[in-house]
All heavy atoms as TSV, in Angstrom:
chain	resi	resn	atom	element	x	y	z
A	1	MET	N	N	46.966	128.276	108.247
A	1	MET	CA	C	48.045	128.765	107.400
A	1	MET	C	C	49.416	128.454	108.030
A	1	MET	O	O	50.305	127.988	107.364
A	1	MET	CB	C	47.894	130.288	107.183
A	1	MET	CG	C	48.936	130.889	106.356
A	1	MET	SD	S	48.348	131.089	104.685
A	1	MET	CE	C	49.596	132.124	104.045
A	2	ARG	N	N	49.537	128.714	109.323
A	2	ARG	CA	C	50.811	128.450	109.965
A	2	ARG	C	C	51.103	126.953	110.048
A	2	ARG	O	O	52.246	126.529	109.941
A	2	ARG	CB	C	50.836	129.074	111.342
A	2	ARG	CG	C	50.971	130.536	111.299
A	2	ARG	CD	C	51.370	131.057	112.630
A	2	ARG	NE	N	51.712	132.491	112.415
A	2	ARG	CZ	C	52.156	133.260	113.334
A	2	ARG	NH1	N	52.295	132.788	114.565
A	2	ARG	NH2	N	52.427	134.487	113.112
A	3	GLY	N	N	50.071	126.175	110.284
A	3	GLY	CA	C	50.236	124.729	110.364
A	3	GLY	C	C	50.798	124.187	109.059
A	3	GLY	O	O	51.697	123.314	109.063
A	4	GLY	N	N	50.305	124.695	107.918
A	4	GLY	CA	C	50.801	124.243	106.640
A	4	GLY	C	C	52.240	124.649	106.417
A	4	GLY	O	O	53.033	123.926	105.846
A	5	MET	N	N	52.612	125.849	106.901
A	5	MET	CA	C	53.960	126.328	106.726
A	5	MET	C	C	54.922	125.475	107.547
A	5	MET	O	O	55.973	125.131	107.107
A	5	MET	CB	C	54.039	127.796	107.144
A	5	MET	CG	C	55.382	128.455	106.854
A	5	MET	SD	S	55.358	130.240	107.112
A	5	MET	CE	C	55.422	130.311	108.877
A	6	ILE	N	N	54.523	125.142	108.766
A	6	ILE	CA	C	55.351	124.343	109.639
A	6	ILE	C	C	55.552	122.928	109.024
A	6	ILE	O	O	56.668	122.396	109.018
A	6	ILE	CB	C	54.794	124.269	111.045
A	6	ILE	CG1	C	54.922	125.663	111.734
A	6	ILE	CG2	C	55.507	123.221	111.888
A	6	ILE	CD1	C	54.225	125.766	113.059
A	7	LYS	N	N	54.435	122.348	108.531
A	7	LYS	CA	C	54.533	121.044	107.901
A	7	LYS	C	C	55.459	121.131	106.683
A	7	LYS	O	O	56.236	120.180	106.423
A	7	LYS	CB	C	53.147	120.564	107.446
A	7	LYS	CG	C	52.267	120.101	108.576
A	7	LYS	CD	C	50.948	119.634	108.036
A	7	LYS	CE	C	49.961	119.276	109.153
A	7	LYS	NZ	N	48.648	118.928	108.633
A	8	GLY	N	N	55.357	122.209	105.928
A	8	GLY	CA	C	56.250	122.365	104.749
A	8	GLY	C	C	57.712	122.457	105.154
A	8	GLY	O	O	58.576	121.853	104.539
A	9	LEU	N	N	57.979	123.219	106.221
A	9	LEU	CA	C	59.369	123.330	106.697
A	9	LEU	C	C	59.915	121.980	107.193
A	9	LEU	O	O	61.043	121.599	106.903
A	9	LEU	CB	C	59.447	124.381	107.840
A	9	LEU	CG	C	59.320	125.818	107.408
A	9	LEU	CD1	C	59.227	126.685	108.666
A	9	LEU	CD2	C	60.471	126.238	106.532
A	10	ILE	N	N	59.067	121.267	107.933
A	10	ILE	CA	C	59.516	119.955	108.444
A	10	ILE	C	C	59.742	119.002	107.273
A	10	ILE	O	O	60.745	118.265	107.225
A	10	ILE	CB	C	58.489	119.364	109.447
A	10	ILE	CG1	C	58.522	120.207	110.671
A	10	ILE	CG2	C	58.782	117.917	109.748
A	10	ILE	CD1	C	57.411	119.885	111.686
A	11	THR	N	N	58.826	118.989	106.289
A	11	THR	CA	C	58.954	118.104	105.149
A	11	THR	C	C	60.224	118.470	104.363
A	11	THR	O	O	60.989	117.579	103.939
A	11	THR	CB	C	57.717	118.202	104.235
A	11	THR	OG1	O	56.577	117.883	104.988
A	11	THR	CG2	C	57.865	117.272	103.047
A	12	GLY	N	N	60.490	119.757	104.154
A	12	GLY	CA	C	61.672	120.200	103.457
A	12	GLY	C	C	62.944	119.796	104.184
A	12	GLY	O	O	63.911	119.378	103.534
A	13	ALA	N	N	62.927	119.921	105.538
A	13	ALA	CA	C	64.099	119.497	106.250
A	13	ALA	C	C	64.361	117.999	106.162
A	13	ALA	O	O	65.507	117.577	106.004
A	13	ALA	CB	C	63.930	119.884	107.750
A	14	LEU	N	N	63.267	117.216	106.195
A	14	LEU	CA	C	63.425	115.759	106.091
A	14	LEU	C	C	63.947	115.365	104.690
A	14	LEU	O	O	64.867	114.524	104.557
A	14	LEU	CB	C	62.136	115.058	106.385
A	14	LEU	CG	C	61.641	115.086	107.855
A	14	LEU	CD1	C	60.277	114.494	107.967
A	14	LEU	CD2	C	62.638	114.405	108.738
A	15	VAL	N	N	63.351	115.961	103.656
A	15	VAL	CA	C	63.800	115.639	102.304
A	15	VAL	C	C	65.224	116.119	102.073
A	15	VAL	O	O	66.032	115.375	101.486
A	15	VAL	CB	C	62.850	116.283	101.282
A	15	VAL	CG1	C	63.417	116.201	99.870
A	15	VAL	CG2	C	61.478	115.630	101.312
A	16	GLY	N	N	65.594	117.225	102.585
A	16	GLY	CA	C	66.978	117.772	102.432
A	16	GLY	C	C	67.966	116.909	103.168
A	16	GLY	O	O	69.052	116.614	102.619
A	17	SER	N	N	67.627	116.446	104.382
A	17	SER	CA	C	68.556	115.575	105.085
A	17	SER	C	C	68.694	114.234	104.433
A	17	SER	O	O	69.781	113.631	104.388
A	17	SER	CB	C	68.151	115.427	106.570
A	17	SER	OG	O	66.923	114.807	106.648
A	18	ALA	N	N	67.584	113.736	103.892
A	18	ALA	CA	C	67.670	112.432	103.189
A	18	ALA	C	C	68.559	112.541	101.927
A	18	ALA	O	O	69.368	111.668	101.644
A	18	ALA	CB	C	66.262	111.968	102.797
A	19	ALA	N	N	68.372	113.666	101.211
A	19	ALA	CA	C	69.174	113.878	100.037
A	19	ALA	C	C	70.678	114.046	100.402
A	19	ALA	O	O	71.560	113.485	99.702
A	19	ALA	CB	C	68.720	115.139	99.263
A	20	ALA	N	N	70.950	114.708	101.479
A	20	ALA	CA	C	72.345	114.870	101.897
A	20	ALA	C	C	72.947	113.545	102.319
A	20	ALA	O	O	74.123	113.244	102.031
A	20	ALA	CB	C	72.426	115.876	103.082
A	21	THR	N	N	72.141	112.680	102.962
A	21	THR	CA	C	72.616	111.344	103.385
A	21	THR	C	C	72.944	110.513	102.172
A	21	THR	O	O	73.986	109.866	102.121
A	21	THR	CB	C	71.566	110.678	104.248
A	21	THR	OG1	O	71.286	111.490	105.395
A	21	THR	CG2	C	72.020	109.326	104.709
A	22	VAL	N	N	72.058	110.507	101.180
A	22	VAL	CA	C	72.295	109.735	99.993
A	22	VAL	C	C	73.534	110.224	99.260
A	22	VAL	O	O	74.348	109.445	98.798
A	22	VAL	CB	C	71.037	109.782	99.042
A	22	VAL	CG1	C	71.352	109.230	97.673
A	22	VAL	CG2	C	69.889	109.028	99.665
A	23	PHE	N	N	73.691	111.530	99.181
A	23	PHE	CA	C	74.859	112.092	98.509
A	23	PHE	C	C	76.144	111.687	99.254
A	23	PHE	O	O	77.142	111.314	98.619
A	23	PHE	CB	C	74.773	113.601	98.434
A	23	PHE	CG	C	75.986	114.248	97.823
A	23	PHE	CD1	C	76.188	114.224	96.440
A	23	PHE	CD2	C	76.919	114.911	98.613
A	23	PHE	CE1	C	77.292	114.814	95.868
A	23	PHE	CE2	C	78.014	115.499	98.052
A	23	PHE	CZ	C	78.206	115.443	96.672
A	24	GLY	N	N	76.101	111.722	100.575
A	24	GLY	CA	C	77.278	111.320	101.392
A	24	GLY	C	C	77.614	109.869	101.164
A	24	GLY	O	O	78.785	109.532	101.044
A	25	ILE	N	N	76.628	108.997	101.118
A	25	ILE	CA	C	76.890	107.535	100.896
A	25	ILE	C	C	77.468	107.323	99.519
A	25	ILE	O	O	78.434	106.593	99.329
A	25	ILE	CB	C	75.583	106.751	101.112
A	25	ILE	CG1	C	75.196	106.764	102.566
A	25	ILE	CG2	C	75.735	105.317	100.575
A	25	ILE	CD1	C	73.842	106.188	102.838
A	26	MET	N	N	76.927	108.013	98.504
A	26	MET	CA	C	77.466	107.856	97.161
A	26	MET	C	C	78.899	108.343	97.074
A	26	MET	O	O	79.754	107.682	96.464
A	26	MET	CB	C	76.582	108.641	96.160
A	26	MET	CG	C	75.241	107.974	95.885
A	26	MET	SD	S	74.115	108.965	94.912
A	26	MET	CE	C	75.106	109.464	93.554
A	27	ASN	N	N	79.175	109.429	97.719
A	27	ASN	CA	C	80.551	110.014	97.725
A	27	ASN	C	C	81.505	109.085	98.431
A	27	ASN	O	O	82.605	108.821	97.961
A	27	ASN	CB	C	80.545	111.397	98.381
A	27	ASN	CG	C	81.795	112.156	98.142
A	27	ASN	OD1	O	82.506	111.925	97.150
A	27	ASN	ND2	N	82.143	113.017	99.047
A	28	TRP	N	N	81.072	108.497	99.574
A	28	TRP	CA	C	81.914	107.599	100.304
A	28	TRP	C	C	82.224	106.294	99.476
A	28	TRP	O	O	83.348	105.845	99.453
A	28	TRP	CB	C	81.192	107.194	101.616
A	28	TRP	CG	C	81.901	106.114	102.373
A	28	TRP	CD1	C	83.043	106.266	103.115
A	28	TRP	CD2	C	81.527	104.746	102.464
A	28	TRP	NE1	N	83.369	105.038	103.667
A	28	TRP	CE2	C	82.462	104.123	103.267
A	28	TRP	CE3	C	80.440	103.999	101.925
A	28	TRP	CZ2	C	82.366	102.764	103.556
A	28	TRP	CZ3	C	80.395	102.662	102.207
A	28	TRP	CH2	C	81.323	102.047	103.015
A	29	ARG	N	N	81.193	105.791	98.784
A	29	ARG	CA	C	81.422	104.599	97.973
A	29	ARG	C	C	82.381	104.906	96.810
A	29	ARG	O	O	83.208	104.073	96.472
A	29	ARG	CB	C	80.083	104.084	97.452
A	29	ARG	CG	C	79.233	103.481	98.525
A	29	ARG	CD	C	78.020	102.846	98.002
A	29	ARG	NE	N	78.369	101.684	97.225
A	29	ARG	CZ	C	77.549	100.972	96.539
A	29	ARG	NH1	N	76.288	101.286	96.495
A	29	ARG	NH2	N	77.939	99.898	95.859
A	30	THR	N	N	82.241	106.082	96.192
A	30	THR	CA	C	83.105	106.460	95.107
A	30	THR	C	C	84.576	106.566	95.592
A	30	THR	O	O	85.489	106.062	94.929
A	30	THR	CB	C	82.641	107.810	94.487
A	30	THR	OG1	O	81.317	107.625	94.002
A	30	THR	CG2	C	83.546	108.194	93.311
A	31	GLU	N	N	84.755	107.255	96.710
A	31	GLU	CA	C	86.116	107.394	97.228
A	31	GLU	C	C	86.743	106.047	97.601
A	31	GLU	O	O	87.886	105.807	97.402
A	31	GLU	CB	C	86.103	108.325	98.485
A	31	GLU	CG	C	85.923	109.754	98.073
A	31	GLU	CD	C	86.132	110.694	99.278
A	31	GLU	OE1	O	86.830	110.296	100.231
A	31	GLU	OE2	O	85.618	111.812	99.238
A	32	ARG	N	N	85.882	105.187	98.166
A	32	ARG	CA	C	86.370	103.843	98.515
A	32	ARG	C	C	86.834	103.086	97.260
A	32	ARG	O	O	87.826	102.408	97.234
A	32	ARG	CB	C	85.290	103.076	99.265
A	32	ARG	CG	C	85.806	101.855	99.943
A	32	ARG	CD	C	84.732	101.141	100.707
A	32	ARG	NE	N	84.141	100.144	99.845
A	32	ARG	CZ	C	83.035	99.511	100.051
A	32	ARG	NH1	N	82.339	99.774	101.112
A	32	ARG	NH2	N	82.589	98.602	99.210
A	33	LYS	N	N	86.020	103.209	96.179
A	33	LYS	CA	C	86.376	102.541	94.953
A	33	LYS	C	C	87.677	103.057	94.388
A	33	LYS	O	O	88.508	102.315	93.932
A	33	LYS	CB	C	85.228	102.754	93.901
A	33	LYS	CG	C	85.398	101.968	92.651
A	33	LYS	CD	C	84.101	101.967	91.804
A	33	LYS	CE	C	83.732	103.375	91.413
A	33	LYS	NZ	N	82.604	103.399	90.441
A	34	TRP	N	N	87.869	104.408	94.412
A	34	TRP	CA	C	89.123	105.002	93.934
A	34	TRP	C	C	90.305	104.512	94.778
A	34	TRP	O	O	91.379	104.232	94.263
A	34	TRP	CB	C	89.057	106.524	93.984
A	34	TRP	CG	C	88.174	107.108	92.915
A	34	TRP	CD1	C	87.643	106.474	91.836
A	34	TRP	CD2	C	87.684	108.457	92.873
A	34	TRP	NE1	N	86.864	107.349	91.133
A	34	TRP	CE2	C	86.886	108.562	91.706
A	34	TRP	CE3	C	87.850	109.555	93.652
A	34	TRP	CZ2	C	86.257	109.728	91.381
A	34	TRP	CZ3	C	87.232	110.734	93.336
A	34	TRP	CH2	C	86.467	110.824	92.194
A	35	TYR	N	N	90.124	104.442	96.081
A	35	TYR	CA	C	91.186	103.986	96.966
A	35	TYR	C	C	91.566	102.538	96.641
A	35	TYR	O	O	92.751	102.189	96.582
A	35	TYR	CB	C	90.743	104.097	98.436
A	35	TYR	CG	C	91.703	103.452	99.407
A	35	TYR	CD1	C	92.920	104.047	99.720
A	35	TYR	CD2	C	91.404	102.229	99.987
A	35	TYR	CE1	C	93.782	103.448	100.606
A	35	TYR	CE2	C	92.266	101.616	100.849
A	35	TYR	CZ	C	93.440	102.224	101.162
A	35	TYR	OH	O	94.325	101.645	102.012
A	36	GLN	N	N	90.565	101.702	96.405
A	36	GLN	CA	C	90.838	100.309	96.107
A	36	GLN	C	C	91.547	100.174	94.766
A	36	GLN	O	O	92.459	99.348	94.617
A	36	GLN	CB	C	89.528	99.527	96.068
A	36	GLN	CG	C	88.963	99.293	97.462
A	36	GLN	CD	C	87.617	98.606	97.452
A	36	GLN	OE1	O	86.957	98.558	96.401
A	36	GLN	NE2	N	87.151	98.121	98.593
A	37	GLN	N	N	91.185	101.021	93.802
A	37	GLN	CA	C	91.829	100.990	92.490
A	37	GLN	C	C	93.311	101.428	92.624
A	37	GLN	O	O	94.175	100.780	92.062
A	37	GLN	CB	C	91.107	101.934	91.507
A	37	GLN	CG	C	91.705	101.937	90.116
A	37	GLN	CD	C	91.604	100.588	89.429
A	37	GLN	OE1	O	90.695	99.798	89.671
A	37	GLN	NE2	N	92.478	100.335	88.522
A	38	ALA	N	N	93.539	102.447	93.405
A	38	ALA	CA	C	94.938	102.924	93.617
A	38	ALA	C	C	95.733	101.843	94.324
A	38	ALA	O	O	96.921	101.634	94.009
A	38	ALA	CB	C	94.911	104.215	94.415
A	39	GLN	N	N	95.127	101.150	95.273
A	39	GLN	CA	C	95.811	100.099	95.968
A	39	GLN	C	C	96.179	98.929	95.053
A	39	GLN	O	O	97.281	98.373	95.138
A	39	GLN	CB	C	94.920	99.602	97.121
A	39	GLN	CG	C	95.627	98.837	98.189
A	39	GLN	CD	C	94.750	98.582	99.393
A	39	GLN	OE1	O	93.516	98.488	99.202
A	39	GLN	NE2	N	95.297	98.448	100.545
A	40	ARG	N	N	95.248	98.578	94.120
A	40	ARG	CA	C	95.537	97.542	93.159
A	40	ARG	C	C	96.705	97.901	92.281
A	40	ARG	O	O	97.576	97.078	91.994
A	40	ARG	CB	C	94.284	97.238	92.306
A	40	ARG	CG	C	93.375	96.250	92.930
A	40	ARG	CD	C	92.272	95.852	91.957
A	40	ARG	NE	N	91.002	96.082	92.648
A	40	ARG	CZ	C	90.073	96.926	92.273
A	40	ARG	NH1	N	90.130	97.551	91.133
A	40	ARG	NH2	N	88.992	97.091	92.982
A	41	ILE	N	N	96.696	99.156	91.785
A	41	ILE	CA	C	97.789	99.593	90.923
A	41	ILE	C	C	99.122	99.573	91.675
A	41	ILE	O	O	100.129	99.136	91.123
A	41	ILE	CB	C	97.482	101.038	90.361
A	41	ILE	CG1	C	96.296	100.935	89.390
A	41	ILE	CG2	C	98.714	101.627	89.705
A	41	ILE	CD1	C	95.751	102.279	88.990
A	42	SER	N	N	99.093	100.035	92.913
A	42	SER	CA	C	100.296	100.030	93.728
A	42	SER	C	C	100.810	98.605	93.941
A	42	SER	O	O	102.015	98.348	93.835
A	42	SER	CB	C	100.014	100.702	95.075
A	42	SER	OG	O	101.120	100.577	95.892
A	43	ASN	N	N	99.931	97.706	94.244
A	43	ASN	CA	C	100.340	96.288	94.454
A	43	ASN	C	C	100.936	95.691	93.179
A	43	ASN	O	O	101.898	94.931	93.194
A	43	ASN	CB	C	99.179	95.453	94.978
A	43	ASN	CG	C	98.781	95.777	96.344
A	43	ASN	OD1	O	99.546	96.345	97.101
A	43	ASN	ND2	N	97.572	95.427	96.709
A	44	LYS	N	N	100.325	96.045	92.018
A	44	LYS	CA	C	100.805	95.553	90.762
A	44	LYS	C	C	102.242	96.080	90.496
A	44	LYS	O	O	103.120	95.340	90.030
A	44	LYS	CB	C	99.883	95.995	89.625
A	44	LYS	CG	C	100.175	95.327	88.315
A	44	LYS	CD	C	99.272	95.808	87.194
A	44	LYS	CE	C	97.835	95.355	87.483
A	44	LYS	NZ	N	96.905	95.702	86.357
A	45	MET	N	N	102.476	97.370	90.813
A	45	MET	CA	C	103.829	97.955	90.623
A	45	MET	C	C	104.820	97.275	91.542
A	45	MET	O	O	105.994	97.032	91.132
A	45	MET	CB	C	103.750	99.469	90.876
A	45	MET	CG	C	103.026	100.215	89.802
A	45	MET	SD	S	102.790	101.955	90.192
A	45	MET	CE	C	104.433	102.543	90.303
A	46	VAL	N	N	104.450	96.965	92.759
A	46	VAL	CA	C	105.366	96.282	93.686
A	46	VAL	C	C	105.697	94.913	93.170
A	46	VAL	O	O	106.866	94.513	93.219
A	46	VAL	CB	C	104.716	96.213	95.102
A	46	VAL	CG1	C	105.463	95.277	95.983
A	46	VAL	CG2	C	104.660	97.609	95.717
A	47	ARG	N	N	104.717	94.172	92.666
A	47	ARG	CA	C	104.991	92.868	92.105
A	47	ARG	C	C	105.938	92.953	90.914
A	47	ARG	O	O	106.856	92.122	90.785
A	47	ARG	CB	C	103.690	92.185	91.717
A	47	ARG	CG	C	102.898	91.615	92.880
A	47	ARG	CD	C	101.816	90.650	92.475
A	47	ARG	NE	N	100.914	91.215	91.488
A	47	ARG	CZ	C	99.766	91.871	91.801
A	47	ARG	NH1	N	99.436	91.966	93.066
A	47	ARG	NH2	N	98.983	92.338	90.893
A	48	ARG	N	N	105.746	93.931	90.048
A	48	ARG	CA	C	106.628	94.103	88.875
A	48	ARG	C	C	108.037	94.422	89.336
A	48	ARG	O	O	109.017	93.894	88.768
A	48	ARG	CB	C	106.100	95.230	87.991
A	48	ARG	CG	C	104.795	94.890	87.293
A	48	ARG	CD	C	105.037	94.404	85.884
A	48	ARG	NE	N	103.817	93.886	85.345
A	48	ARG	CZ	C	103.041	94.539	84.484
A	48	ARG	NH1	N	103.357	95.750	84.131
A	48	ARG	NH2	N	101.952	93.967	84.051
A	49	ALA	N	N	108.170	95.298	90.321
A	49	ALA	CA	C	109.508	95.614	90.826
A	49	ALA	C	C	110.183	94.397	91.433
A	49	ALA	O	O	111.364	94.168	91.245
A	49	ALA	CB	C	109.435	96.723	91.859
A	50	ASP	N	N	109.406	93.596	92.174
A	50	ASP	CA	C	109.961	92.382	92.731
A	50	ASP	C	C	110.432	91.416	91.630
A	50	ASP	O	O	111.469	90.785	91.748
A	50	ASP	CB	C	108.917	91.679	93.625
A	50	ASP	CG	C	108.697	92.395	94.958
A	50	ASP	OD1	O	109.515	93.230	95.286
A	50	ASP	OD2	O	107.707	92.061	95.599
A	51	ASP	N	N	109.637	91.338	90.542
A	51	ASP	CA	C	110.041	90.486	89.440
A	51	ASP	C	C	111.313	90.974	88.763
A	51	ASP	O	O	112.178	90.169	88.417
A	51	ASP	CB	C	108.931	90.400	88.396
A	51	ASP	CG	C	107.741	89.627	88.863
A	51	ASP	OD1	O	107.869	88.881	89.903
A	51	ASP	OD2	O	106.654	89.760	88.258
A	52	LEU	N	N	111.440	92.295	88.620
A	52	LEU	CA	C	112.634	92.841	87.977
A	52	LEU	C	C	113.913	92.682	88.785
A	52	LEU	O	O	114.947	92.354	88.289
A	52	LEU	CB	C	112.402	94.348	87.720
A	52	LEU	CG	C	111.494	94.711	86.557
A	52	LEU	CD1	C	111.268	96.242	86.531
A	52	LEU	CD2	C	112.059	94.234	85.250
A	53	PHE	N	N	113.741	92.851	90.106
A	53	PHE	CA	C	114.915	92.810	90.984
A	53	PHE	C	C	115.081	91.445	91.652
A	53	PHE	O	O	115.972	91.268	92.472
A	53	PHE	CB	C	114.851	93.919	92.042
A	53	PHE	CG	C	114.913	95.291	91.407
A	53	PHE	CD1	C	113.811	96.100	91.446
A	53	PHE	CD2	C	116.061	95.736	90.768
A	53	PHE	CE1	C	113.860	97.370	90.862
A	53	PHE	CE2	C	116.093	97.004	90.218
A	53	PHE	CZ	C	115.010	97.802	90.277
A	54	GLY	N	N	114.240	90.461	91.320
A	54	GLY	CA	C	114.432	89.122	91.796
A	54	GLY	C	C	114.190	88.920	93.274
A	54	GLY	O	O	114.902	88.142	93.899
A	55	ARG	N	N	113.295	89.650	93.848
A	55	ARG	CA	C	113.084	89.523	95.302
A	55	ARG	C	C	111.975	88.516	95.575
A	55	ARG	O	O	111.096	88.270	94.919
A	55	ARG	CB	C	112.676	90.847	95.884
A	55	ARG	CG	C	113.866	91.765	95.898
A	55	ARG	CD	C	113.518	93.040	96.596
A	55	ARG	NE	N	114.642	93.925	96.568
A	55	ARG	CZ	C	114.633	95.153	97.018
A	55	ARG	NH1	N	113.539	95.607	97.584
A	55	ARG	NH2	N	115.675	95.894	96.987
């Protein structure tokens, strides 16, 4: 009985840590994508300002 409980706890810990790792990777990729999008918009605004002011 105790052996099964310990195996269950270890399995639960492994599955939980794997799920947390996957969630962390997905969150990191999403934030990176948002950062790149913001950077593109910023660069586009800088180019437009340069065009307007002739720099």
